One Martini backbone bead per residue (centre of mass of N, CA, C, O) as a GRO file, in nm:
protein
  304
    1MET     BB    1   5.046   3.943  -0.442
    2SER     BB    2   4.833   4.216  -0.398
    3ALA     BB    3   4.661   4.420  -0.159
    4THR     BB    4   4.340   4.570  -0.225
    5THR     BB    5   4.084   4.789  -0.256
    6THR     BB    6   3.767   4.692  -0.397
    7ASP     BB    7   3.450   4.630  -0.575
    8VAL     BB    8   3.527   4.288  -0.585
    9GLY     BB    9   3.663   4.289  -0.301
   10TRP     BB   10   3.875   4.171  -0.045
   11GLY     BB   11   4.169   4.218   0.086
   12VAL     BB   12   4.476   4.052   0.206
   13GLN     BB   13   4.695   4.072   0.502
   14LEU     BB   14   5.008   3.924   0.604
   15ARG     BB   15   5.242   3.985   0.888
   16ALA     BB   16   5.431   3.788   1.059
   17VAL     BB   17   5.257   3.526   1.123
   18THR     BB   18   5.183   3.370   1.440
   19GLN     BB   19   5.060   3.040   1.557
   20ARG     BB   20   4.992   2.916   1.877
   21TYR     BB   21   4.972   2.579   2.048
   22GLY     BB   22   5.163   2.611   2.251
   23PRO     BB   23   5.434   2.447   2.108
   24LEU     BB   24   5.269   2.486   1.854
   25ARG     BB   25   5.313   2.580   1.506
   26ALA     BB   26   5.076   2.651   1.277
   27LEU     BB   27   5.217   2.931   1.230
   28ASP     BB   28   5.525   3.064   1.054
   29ASP     BB   29   5.591   3.356   0.950
   30VAL     BB   30   5.347   3.488   0.779
   31THR     BB   31   5.357   3.621   0.444
   32LEU     BB   32   5.061   3.765   0.282
   33ASP     BB   33   4.865   3.792  -0.021
   34VAL     BB   34   4.524   3.869  -0.122
   35ARG     BB   35   4.349   3.916  -0.388
   36PRO     BB   36   4.110   4.089  -0.507
   37GLY     BB   37   3.886   3.921  -0.702
   38THR     BB   38   3.944   3.611  -0.619
   39ILE     BB   39   4.031   3.267  -0.656
   40THR     BB   40   4.179   3.114  -0.377
   41GLY     BB   41   4.395   2.861  -0.309
   42LEU     BB   42   4.408   2.659  -0.010
   43LEU     BB   43   4.691   2.461   0.026
   44GLY     BB   44   4.756   2.132   0.169
   45ARG     BB   45   4.826   1.944   0.409
   46ASN     BB   46   4.771   1.804   0.681
   47GLY     BB   47   4.865   2.045   0.917
   48SER     BB   48   4.959   2.320   0.754
   49GLY     BB   49   4.732   2.575   0.836
   50LYS     BB   50   4.461   2.645   0.692
   51THR     BB   51   4.244   2.681   0.917
   52THR     BB   52   4.398   2.888   1.080
   53LEU     BB   53   4.409   3.106   0.863
   54ALA     BB   54   4.105   3.131   0.819
   55ALA     BB   55   4.037   3.212   1.116
   56LEU     BB   56   4.193   3.481   1.108
   57LEU     BB   57   4.030   3.618   0.880
   58ALA     BB   58   3.751   3.574   1.059
   59ALA     BB   59   3.811   3.630   1.367
   60PHE     BB   60   3.824   3.360   1.556
   61ARG     BB   61   4.119   3.467   1.599
   62ARG     BB   62   4.434   3.554   1.726
   63PRO     BB   63   4.742   3.621   1.688
   64THR     BB   64   5.033   3.586   1.849
   65SER     BB   65   5.168   3.724   1.592
   66GLY     BB   66   5.121   3.990   1.408
   67ALA     BB   67   4.940   4.079   1.100
   68VAL     BB   68   4.585   4.134   1.020
   69LEU     BB   69   4.425   4.223   0.704
   70VAL     BB   70   4.095   4.345   0.611
   71ASP     BB   71   4.052   4.590   0.418
   72GLY     BB   72   4.285   4.740   0.605
   73GLU     BB   73   4.177   4.574   0.868
   74ASP     BB   74   4.131   4.465   1.169
   75PRO     BB   75   3.896   4.207   1.230
   76TRP     BB   76   3.892   4.237   1.527
   77GLU     BB   77   3.601   4.355   1.635
   78SER     BB   78   3.480   4.452   1.356
   79GLU     BB   79   3.193   4.610   1.248
   80ARG     BB   80   3.266   4.633   0.943
   81VAL     BB   81   3.395   4.348   0.868
   82ALA     BB   82   3.223   4.109   0.975
   83PRO     BB   83   2.977   4.116   0.757
   84GLY     BB   84   3.210   4.064   0.509
   85VAL     BB   85   3.263   3.775   0.651
   86CYS     BB   86   3.266   3.433   0.532
   87PHE     BB   87   3.280   3.129   0.730
   88VAL     BB   88   3.305   2.793   0.607
   89ARG     BB   89   3.270   2.485   0.761
   90GLU     BB   90   3.241   2.149   0.769
   91SER     BB   91   3.115   2.149   1.062
   92GLY     BB   92   2.957   2.392   1.109
   93ASP     BB   93   2.752   2.710   1.168
   94VAL     BB   94   2.461   2.630   1.325
   95LEU     BB   95   2.118   2.591   1.405
   96ASP     BB   96   1.999   2.286   1.491
   97ASP     BB   97   1.692   2.376   1.599
   98TRP     BB   98   1.673   2.503   1.321
   99CYS     BB   99   1.569   2.556   1.033
  100LEU     BB  100   1.686   2.638   0.731
  101THR     BB  101   1.516   2.893   0.686
  102ASP     BB  102   1.595   3.026   0.961
  103ASN     BB  103   1.897   3.033   0.909
  104LEU     BB  104   1.877   3.220   0.662
  105ALA     BB  105   1.752   3.458   0.812
  106VAL     BB  106   1.990   3.511   0.997
  107ALA     BB  107   2.197   3.562   0.773
  108ALA     BB  108   2.047   3.803   0.645
  109ASP     BB  109   2.064   3.988   0.901
  110ALA     BB  110   2.396   3.980   0.913
  111ARG     BB  111   2.399   4.025   0.582
  112PRO     BB  112   2.381   4.265   0.335
  113THR     BB  113   2.458   4.052   0.081
  114PHE     BB  114   2.231   3.870   0.109
  115ASP     BB  115   2.052   3.611  -0.097
  116PRO     BB  116   1.753   3.456  -0.073
  117ALA     BB  117   1.696   3.362  -0.363
  118PHE     BB  118   1.962   3.206  -0.400
  119ALA     BB  119   1.926   3.018  -0.163
  120ALA     BB  120   1.668   2.880  -0.271
  121GLU     BB  121   1.801   2.775  -0.528
  122LEU     BB  122   2.016   2.597  -0.382
  123LEU     BB  123   1.827   2.413  -0.235
  124ASP     BB  124   1.720   2.286  -0.496
  125ARG     BB  125   1.988   2.182  -0.616
  126PHE     BB  126   2.036   2.004  -0.331
  127ALA     BB  127   1.770   1.893  -0.213
  128LEU     BB  128   1.661   2.098   0.017
  129ALA     BB  129   1.464   2.124   0.295
  130GLY     BB  130   1.355   2.399   0.478
  131ASP     BB  131   1.221   2.214   0.729
  132ARG     BB  132   1.484   2.121   0.806
  133ARG     BB  133   1.731   2.010   1.026
  134PRO     BB  134   2.066   1.997   1.064
  135GLY     BB  135   2.070   1.751   1.278
  136ARG     BB  136   1.909   1.566   1.034
  137LEU     BB  137   2.144   1.558   0.854
  138SER     BB  138   2.360   1.466   0.654
  139ARG     BB  139   2.675   1.526   0.581
  140GLY     BB  140   2.624   1.619   0.289
  141GLN     BB  141   2.386   1.812   0.351
  142ARG     BB  142   2.541   1.994   0.543
  143SER     BB  143   2.749   2.085   0.339
  144ALA     BB  144   2.545   2.207   0.140
  145PHE     BB  145   2.440   2.423   0.338
  146GLY     BB  146   2.707   2.571   0.370
  147ILE     BB  147   2.718   2.655   0.073
  148VAL     BB  148   2.468   2.824   0.071
  149LEU     BB  149   2.566   3.031   0.280
  150GLY     BB  150   2.826   3.120   0.131
  151LEU     BB  151   2.713   3.206  -0.149
  152ALA     BB  152   2.462   3.384  -0.052
  153SER     BB  153   2.631   3.605   0.095
  154ARG     BB  154   2.832   3.765  -0.089
  155ALA     BB  155   3.091   3.817   0.040
  156PRO     BB  156   3.382   3.993   0.003
  157LEU     BB  157   3.472   3.753   0.210
  158THR     BB  158   3.503   3.411   0.117
  159ILE     BB  159   3.527   3.114   0.323
  160LEU     BB  160   3.613   2.774   0.213
  161ASP     BB  161   3.643   2.486   0.430
  162GLU     BB  162   3.597   2.190   0.316
  163VAL     BB  163   3.281   2.184   0.207
  164HIS     BB  164   3.280   1.900   0.030
  165LEU     BB  165   3.258   1.717   0.251
  166GLY     BB  166   3.037   1.441   0.178
  167LEU     BB  167   3.014   1.475  -0.114
  168ASP     BB  168   2.919   1.393  -0.403
  169ALA     BB  169   3.005   1.437  -0.721
  170PRO     BB  170   2.753   1.591  -0.825
  171SER     BB  171   2.753   1.799  -0.587
  172ARG     BB  172   3.031   1.917  -0.636
  173TYR     BB  173   2.963   2.023  -0.927
  174THR     BB  174   2.742   2.207  -0.837
  175PHE     BB  175   2.922   2.387  -0.671
  176TYR     BB  176   3.126   2.478  -0.886
  177ASP     BB  177   2.919   2.602  -1.081
  178ALA     BB  178   2.796   2.805  -0.880
  179LEU     BB  179   3.051   2.959  -0.814
  180VAL     BB  180   3.135   3.056  -1.096
  181SER     BB  181   2.871   3.199  -1.185
  182ASP     BB  182   2.842   3.393  -0.933
  183TYR     BB  183   3.122   3.521  -0.949
  184ALA     BB  184   3.080   3.650  -1.228
  185ALA     BB  185   2.822   3.822  -1.133
  186HIS     BB  186   2.960   3.841  -0.816
  187PRO     BB  187   3.220   3.974  -0.722
  188ARG     BB  188   3.482   3.830  -0.514
  189THR     BB  189   3.647   3.698  -0.240
  190VAL     BB  190   3.790   3.367  -0.262
  191VAL     BB  191   3.856   3.110  -0.021
  192LEU     BB  192   3.981   2.779  -0.109
  193SER     BB  193   3.968   2.478   0.061
  194SER     BB  194   4.150   2.176  -0.060
  195HIS     BB  195   4.213   1.829  -0.159
  196LEU     BB  196   4.073   1.854  -0.456
  197ILE     BB  197   4.273   1.963  -0.687
  198ASP     BB  198   4.173   1.841  -0.959
  199GLU     BB  199   3.885   1.981  -0.931
  200VAL     BB  200   3.970   2.297  -0.855
  201ASP     BB  201   4.174   2.400  -1.061
  202ARG     BB  202   3.975   2.557  -1.266
  203LEU     BB  203   3.901   2.789  -1.042
  204LEU     BB  204   4.187   2.902  -1.010
  205GLU     BB  205   4.395   3.201  -0.983
  206ASP     BB  206   4.518   3.140  -0.705
  207VAL     BB  207   4.800   3.024  -0.487
  208VAL     BB  208   4.824   2.872  -0.159
  209LEU     BB  209   5.105   2.706  -0.011
  210LEU     BB  210   5.122   2.491   0.260
  211ASP     BB  211   5.399   2.402   0.500
  212ALA     BB  212   5.432   2.370   0.817
  213GLY     BB  213   5.320   2.687   0.847
  214ARG     BB  214   5.427   2.766   0.559
  215VAL     BB  215   5.507   2.940   0.273
  216LEU     BB  216   5.576   2.792  -0.034
  217VAL     BB  217   5.336   2.922  -0.214
  218ALA     BB  218   5.260   3.241  -0.401
  219ASP     BB  219   5.047   3.239  -0.689
  220ASP     BB  220   4.969   3.218  -0.991
  221ALA     BB  221   4.820   2.950  -1.125
  222GLU     BB  222   4.941   2.956  -1.410
  223VAL     BB  223   5.232   2.975  -1.323
  224LEU     BB  224   5.234   2.713  -1.158
  225ARG     BB  225   5.153   2.520  -1.385
  226GLY     BB  226   5.430   2.614  -1.552
  227SER     BB  227   5.660   2.505  -1.322
  228GLY     BB  228   5.635   2.221  -1.463
  229VAL     BB  229   5.820   1.919  -1.579
  230THR     BB  230   5.848   1.649  -1.795
  231VAL     BB  231   6.116   1.403  -1.843
  232THR     BB  232   6.149   1.177  -2.126
  233GLY     BB  233   6.384   0.895  -2.153
  234PRO     BB  234   6.683   0.829  -2.164
  235SER     BB  235   6.857   0.819  -1.884
  236ALA     BB  236   7.115   0.975  -1.963
  237ALA     BB  237   6.966   1.216  -2.094
  238VAL     BB  238   6.803   1.304  -1.849
  239GLU     BB  239   7.038   1.351  -1.653
  240ALA     BB  240   7.171   1.573  -1.825
  241PHE     BB  241   6.926   1.771  -1.842
  242VAL     BB  242   6.872   1.792  -1.508
  243ALA     BB  243   7.122   1.913  -1.441
  244GLY     BB  244   7.079   2.166  -1.193
  245ARG     BB  245   6.798   2.089  -1.124
  246ARG     BB  246   6.478   2.058  -0.982
  247VAL     BB  247   6.406   1.743  -0.856
  248LEU     BB  248   6.109   1.578  -0.747
  249ALA     BB  249   6.104   1.321  -0.950
  250THR     BB  250   6.170   0.960  -1.017
  251GLN     BB  251   6.130   0.735  -1.297
  252ARG     BB  252   6.202   0.378  -1.359
  253LEU     BB  253   6.226   0.180  -1.676
  254GLY     BB  254   6.480   0.049  -1.741
  255GLY     BB  255   6.608   0.284  -1.983
  256THR     BB  256   6.377   0.466  -1.857
  257THR     BB  257   6.308   0.814  -1.780
  258ARG     BB  258   6.118   1.014  -1.536
  259ALA     BB  259   6.121   1.363  -1.474
  260THR     BB  260   6.045   1.601  -1.221
  261VAL     BB  261   6.042   1.954  -1.276
  262HIS     BB  262   6.127   2.260  -1.122
  263GLY     BB  263   6.084   2.493  -1.357
  264ARG     BB  264   6.160   2.682  -1.609
  265LEU     BB  265   6.243   2.689  -1.920
  266GLY     BB  266   6.475   2.772  -2.135
  267ALA     BB  267   6.629   2.885  -2.390
  268GLY     BB  268   6.651   2.594  -2.596
  269ASP     BB  269   6.541   2.339  -2.441
  270ASP     BB  270   6.357   2.210  -2.648
  271ALA     BB  271   6.576   2.148  -2.859
  272THR     BB  272   6.760   1.982  -2.674
  273ALA     BB  273   6.557   1.761  -2.612
  274ARG     BB  274   6.501   1.664  -2.899
  275ALA     BB  275   6.800   1.594  -2.969
  276ALA     BB  276   6.794   1.373  -2.716
  277GLY     BB  277   6.505   1.221  -2.719
  278LEU     BB  278   6.298   1.402  -2.562
  279GLU     BB  279   6.009   1.436  -2.351
  280LEU     BB  280   5.777   1.693  -2.292
  281GLY     BB  281   5.566   1.778  -2.000
  282PRO     BB  282   5.316   1.826  -1.802
  283VAL     BB  283   5.206   1.923  -1.466
  284PRO     BB  284   4.988   1.866  -1.255
  285LEU     BB  285   4.896   2.040  -0.988
  286GLN     BB  286   4.873   1.805  -0.791
  287ASP     BB  287   5.151   1.680  -0.843
  288LEU     BB  288   5.318   1.927  -0.773
  289ILE     BB  289   5.223   1.954  -0.478
  290VAL     BB  290   5.307   1.678  -0.380
  291HIS     BB  291   5.609   1.725  -0.439
  292LEU     BB  292   5.655   1.995  -0.278
  293THR     BB  293   5.542   1.845   0.007
  294GLY     BB  294   5.768   1.642  -0.040
  295ARG     BB  295   5.982   1.405  -0.125
  296PRO     BB  296   6.194   1.281  -0.314
  297VAL     BB  297   6.119   1.056  -0.586
  298VAL     BB  298   6.198   0.703  -0.632
  299THR     BB  299   6.123   0.477  -0.899
  300GLY     BB  300   6.183   0.131  -0.952
  301GLU     BB  301   6.438  -0.088  -0.998
  302GLU     BB  302   6.648   0.068  -0.797
  303ASN     BB  303   6.449  -0.003  -0.531
  304ARG     BB  304   6.471  -0.332  -0.500
   0.00000   0.00000   0.00000
């Protein structure tokens, strides 16, 4: 994934970026490109460094070492870059004593790409009254208002960090549908951090997977989806087939084994599997990421 400047969004480049908080390395020598004009999923377990990385892109902090470039420029105190980056966190960055309508007016003044009409439409979709104050909203309503600010900004780089937390399922799907439709009509670069991988899977074009502050995977989402396979069948045949491959998890029940393998199959592997009485299947993106960020798992009779 290479970053360049385009008219559909801003690219991002990180080079050897480390972020320390005292003795803790939240990010450790991260080198990464985010393609412009994509929805990129920023995924990983709690504490993997997702929010720290997002904060660096938004110039909320400076890295301890290394370089961060947004649209080819260091975003720190950049008068050109700052109005084009919108970072929305679940905790919210709003004026609690001002009503929602006034908060939207402030956002419109700060961002040349902000669309007040779209913001008003989103308020209606989420059933948010413009005369309410953020401090009097429920957690879900506050999250919804953060989504309104993020989507209506139409910023060339829009960063949405766990913005769906607190939303019920219908509201989350309202968010997903609004994001997809407006992104199609007004392309930009969207970095979306989420734990609900099974829900956001369909939205993602690229994936960045962090683990303990390091980049574990950075790839096209479709490529990543195709990088895992389950192998199911007689235990001896499964063991022979997966020998020499990277096995992420194994489940056994009686004489049947299912192994989750990371890596694309080679030419002739399908035929070999069929001849051995094995069934091959896809691995959902969420399952693949759980396995990649965890230890190899073995379940079944042999663990009793």
